[in-house]
C-alpha positions in Angstrom: 110.2 91.8 66.0 111.2 92.4 69.6 115.0 91.8 69.2 115.7 95.4 70.1 113.8 95.0 73.4 115.6 91.8 74.3 118.9 93.5 73.4 118.1 96.5 75.7 117.1 94.3 78.6 120.2 92.1 78.1 122.5 95.1 78.1 120.7 96.4 81.2 121.2 93.0 82.9 124.9 93.0 81.9 125.4 96.4 83.6 123.7 95.2 86.7 125.9 92.2 86.8 129.0 94.4 86.2 128.0 96.7 89.1 127.6 93.7 91.4 131.0 92.1 90.6 129.7 89.8 87.9 127.3 88.1 90.4 124.1 87.1 88.6 122.2 86.6 91.8 122.9 90.1 93.1 122.3 91.6 89.6 118.7 90.1 89.9 118.2 92.3 93.0 118.8 95.5 91.0 116.8 94.0 88.1 113.8 93.4 90.3 114.2 96.8 92.0 114.4 98.8 88.8 111.3 97.3 87.2 109.4 97.5 90.5 110.0 101.3 90.2 109.0 101.3 86.6 105.7 99.6 87.4 105.1 101.8 90.4 102.7 104.2 88.5 100.5 101.2 87.7 100.5 100.2 91.4 99.5 103.7 92.4 96.6 103.7 89.8 95.5 100.4 91.1 95.6 101.7 94.7 93.5 104.7 93.8 90.9 102.5 92.1 90.7 100.3 95.2 90.1 103.4 97.3 87.2 104.4 95.0 85.7 100.9 95.1 86.0 100.8 98.9 84.1 104.1 99.1 81.4 102.6 97.0 81.1 99.3 98.8 78.3 100.4 101.3 76.2 101.8 98.4 76.8 98.6 96.4 75.7 96.5 99.4 72.5 98.5 99.7 71.7 97.9 96.0 72.4 94.1 96.5 70.2 94.2 99.6 67.3 95.7 97.6 67.4 92.8 95.2 68.4 90.0 97.6 66.3 86.8 97.3 65.6 87.3 93.6 67.8 85.3 91.2 65.8 85.6 88.0 67.7 86.9 84.9 65.8 90.2 84.6 66.2 91.2 88.2 69.9 90.3 88.2 70.4 92.4 85.1 68.7 95.4 86.8 70.9 95.0 89.8 74.1 94.8 87.7 73.0 97.8 85.7 72.5 99.9 88.9 75.9 98.9 90.2 77.6 99.8 86.9 75.8 103.1 86.7 77.0 103.9 90.3 80.6 103.0 89.4 80.5 105.1 86.3 79.2 108.1 88.2 82.0 107.8 90.8 84.7 106.9 88.2 85.4 103.5 89.7 85.6 100.1 87.9 86.4 96.5 88.8 88.5 96.4 85.6 90.5 99.3 86.8 92.5 97.0 89.1 93.0 94.3 86.4 94.1 96.6 83.5 97.5 97.5 85.0 98.2 93.8 85.5 97.3 93.0 81.9 99.6 95.8 80.7 102.5 94.5 82.8 102.1 90.8 81.9 103.7 90.9 78.4 106.6 93.0 79.8 107.1 90.5 82.6 107.4 87.7 80.0 110.2 89.6 78.3 111.9 90.1 81.7 111.8 86.4 82.5 113.1 85.4 79.1 116.1 87.6 79.5 116.8 86.2 83.0 116.7 82.6 81.8 118.8 83.2 78.7 122.0 85.1 79.7 124.1 83.4 77.0 121.8 84.8 74.2 120.9 88.2 75.5 123.9 89.1 77.6 126.8 87.3 75.9 125.3 87.2 72.4 126.1 83.6 71.7 125.0 82.8 68.1 123.0 79.8 66.8 126.2 78.2 65.5 127.8 78.8 68.9 125.0 76.9 70.6 125.3 74.0 68.2 129.1 73.7 69.0 128.4 74.1 72.7 125.8 71.3 72.5 128.4 69.1 70.8 130.9 69.7 73.6 128.2 68.8 76.1 127.5 65.5 74.3 131.2 64.7 74.5 131.1 65.3 78.2 128.2 62.8 78.5 130.0 60.2 76.4 133.2 60.6 78.4 131.4 60.1 81.8 129.6 56.8 82.1 127.9 58.0 85.2 125.8 60.5 83.2 122.8 59.4 81.2 121.5 60.6 77.8 124.8 59.8 76.1 123.0 59.0 72.8 121.7 62.6 72.4 122.7 64.8 69.5 124.0 68.3 70.0 120.6 69.9 69.3 118.9 67.4 71.7 121.5 68.2 74.3 120.8 71.9 74.2 117.0 71.3 74.1 117.3 69.1 77.2 117.9 72.3 79.2 114.5 73.6 78.2 115.8 77.0 77.2 117.3 77.6 80.7 120.8 78.8 79.8 121.5 79.4 83.5 121.6 75.6 83.8 123.8 75.4 80.7 126.4 77.8 82.2 126.5 75.8 85.5 126.9 72.5 83.6 129.7 73.9 81.4 131.6 75.4 84.4 131.3 72.1 86.3 132.6 70.0 83.5 135.4 72.3 82.3 133.8 73.7 79.1 135.2 77.1 78.2 132.3 79.3 77.3 134.3 82.5 76.6 135.1 81.2 73.1 131.4 81.4 72.2 130.9 85.0 73.4 130.7 87.4 70.5 130.6 90.8 72.3 133.5 90.3 74.8 131.3 90.3 77.9 132.2 88.0 80.7 130.1 84.9 81.6 128.0 85.8 84.7 128.8 84.0 87.9 125.8 81.8 88.9 127.0 81.1 92.5 126.2 83.0 95.7 128.2 82.6 98.9 129.9 79.6 97.3 126.6 77.8 96.4 125.9 77.1 92.7 122.4 78.4 92.0 122.4 77.5 88.4 120.8 74.1 88.8 117.2 73.4 89.5 116.3 72.5 93.1 114.7 69.2 91.9 118.2 68.0 91.0 119.0 67.9 94.7 116.9 64.8 95.1 119.3 63.1 92.6 122.2 64.1 94.8 123.9 66.2 92.1 123.5 69.6 93.8 123.6 70.9 97.4 120.4 70.4 99.4 120.4 74.0 100.5 118.9 75.2 97.2 115.8 73.2 98.0 114.8 75.9 100.4 114.6 78.5 97.6 111.4 77.3 96.0 109.9 76.8 99.5 110.8 80.4 100.4 109.5 81.7 97.1 106.1 80.0 97.7 106.0 81.2 101.3 106.8 84.8 100.4 104.1 84.8 97.7 101.5 83.6 100.3 102.8 86.2 102.7 102.4 88.9 100.1 98.8 88.0 99.5 98.1 87.8 103.3 99.6 91.2 104.0 97.9 92.7 101.1 94.5 91.7 102.6 95.6 92.7 106.1 96.9 96.2 105.1 94.7 96.9 102.1 91.8 94.6 101.9 88.2 95.0 102.9 89.0 98.1 104.9 85.3 99.1 105.1 84.3 95.9 106.8 80.9 96.1 105.2 81.0 93.9 102.1 81.6 90.5 103.5 82.0 87.8 100.9 79.5 85.0 100.7 80.4 81.4 101.5 81.2 80.4 97.9 83.2 83.5 97.2 85.1 83.2 100.4 85.9 79.5 99.6 87.2 80.5 96.1 89.4 83.2 97.6 90.9 80.8 100.1 91.5 78.3 97.2 93.3 80.9 95.2 95.5 81.8 98.2 96.6 78.2 98.2 96.9 77.5 94.4 99.2 80.4 93.5 101.9 79.5 96.1 101.7 75.9 95.1 102.2 76.8 91.5 105.2 78.9 92.4 106.6 76.0 94.4 106.3 73.6 91.5 107.7 76.1 88.9 110.6 77.1 91.1 111.6 73.5 91.6 111.7 73.0 87.8 113.7 76.1 86.9 117.1 77.1 88.0 117.3 78.2 91.7 118.1 81.7 90.5 114.6 82.1 89.1 113.2 81.2 92.5 115.6 83.7 94.1 114.3 86.4 91.7 110.7 85.6 92.8 111.7 86.0 96.4 113.2 89.4 95.6 110.0 90.4 93.8 107.8 89.3 96.7 109.9 91.2 99.3 109.8 94.4 97.2 106.0 93.9 96.7 105.5 93.7 100.5 107.5 96.9 100.9 105.5 98.6 98.2 102.2 97.5 99.5 103.1 98.7 103.0 104.2 102.1 101.8 101.1 102.6 99.6 98.7 101.4 102.3 100.2 104.1 104.6 100.4 106.9 102.1 97.1 106.1 100.3 95.0 104.2 102.9 91.7 102.7 102.0 88.7 104.4 103.8 87.8 103.0 107.2 84.4 103.5 108.8 83.6 104.1 112.5 81.4 101.7 114.5 78.5 104.2 114.3 78.8 104.4 110.5 78.9 100.6 110.3 75.8 100.2 112.5 73.9 102.8 110.4 74.9 101.0 107.2 73.8 97.6 108.5 70.6 99.2 109.7 69.9 100.5 106.2 70.7 97.1 104.7 68.3 95.4 107.1 65.6 98.0 106.3 66.1 97.5 102.6 65.8 93.7 103.0 62.7 94.1 105.2 61.1 96.3 102.6 62.0 93.8 100.0 60.4 90.9 101.9 57.3 93.0 102.4 57.1 93.7 98.6 57.6 90.0 97.8 54.8 88.9 100.1 52.1 87.5 97.9 54.1 88.7 94.9 53.4 86.7 91.8 55.5 88.7 89.4 58.9 87.5 88.2 60.8 90.7 88.8 61.2 93.4 91.4 60.9 96.4 89.1 58.1 97.7 86.9 56.9 95.4 84.1 58.9 95.9 80.9 58.1 94.3 77.6 61.2 92.1 77.9 60.3 90.7 81.3 57.6 88.2 80.6 57.3 85.5 78.0 53.5 85.7 78.2 53.4 89.4 77.5 52.4 88.7 74.0 49.2 87.0 75.3 48.4 90.2 77.2 48.9 92.3 74.0 46.7 89.8 72.1 43.9 90.2 74.6 44.2 93.9 74.4 43.8 93.9 70.7 40.9 91.4 70.7 38.9 92.8 73.6 40.2 96.4 73.7 39.6 96.4 77.5 42.6 94.5 78.9 45.4 96.8 80.4 48.2 96.5 82.8 47.8 98.9 85.7 51.4 99.7 86.5 50.5 101.9 89.4 49.2 98.9 91.3 52.6 97.2 91.2 54.9 97.6 94.3 57.7 100.2 93.9 61.1 99.6 95.4 62.8 102.9 96.2 66.5 103.3 96.7 
């Protein structure tokens, strides 16, 4: 169904490799740069939405202050409804920042598949070609007693690489297997080394002594750059209004995510070929540059100390009014009584019908003003 897209991306990757002297590592630099530019409109849209949300933060905090201390379902629904209505009036939405990421995600999957499968999408090796290549790899294992998995079939041999054809190319080059005979479109096999270091193997293989230890630093750098990207994003672009401070639980969750994502990157980069980790490093560096430029060209609003003091004063006033309204308050909610608010409302209605004198005086209830 998506063969045309894979073919297009594979051809694009071939031209990048050709421009960079058949270096796959340097081709990934252009690959990352081009698609960072393609996704730039989504980043700009996300930045604009963040600006709108930042402008609304003081107003949202005032709404939360008005309802603070009440956790019943009806009151929370009222609060969320007011916040949503405010966002709709101002054209801002929490989903506005997530939507661009959701649109990019399937495209990113295609990009990574092409990177990991250069034999398929760049060199057009057929299914029969992979079967024969797997047979040659089995023969290499059988001829070398130091290698394990000698009992594997050709299909099992290919499957052992987990779809990472970068590793297959490195293995074939190391053991003298001629891959050019399997190429059907005449394109050269990309060079998986950089500065004389073979980056086709996964860094985890360094612990077995089969590859150079230097590639172990690639997943470490990939994780470090991802953490740095998140850190600088918050520093340059996060919480610029300094009004909406997260609560303890939210703050703990944010810190946990800042740790989980780099650790996931570290683990995955150790499992894949080192070139995948190198690609993530390129992406992180470009993301840092992009965030820096957008934060300067489209900065989030900042408030003066006088404005911050006034906002906090209004928040405290709203909370004080709330506490006064709740004093001796026996009702379940902070707003006027609605028919959906109380389970015992049916009893009131029943008394009304039976006596004809029972009524709820809504004017006697406290009113919370914005």
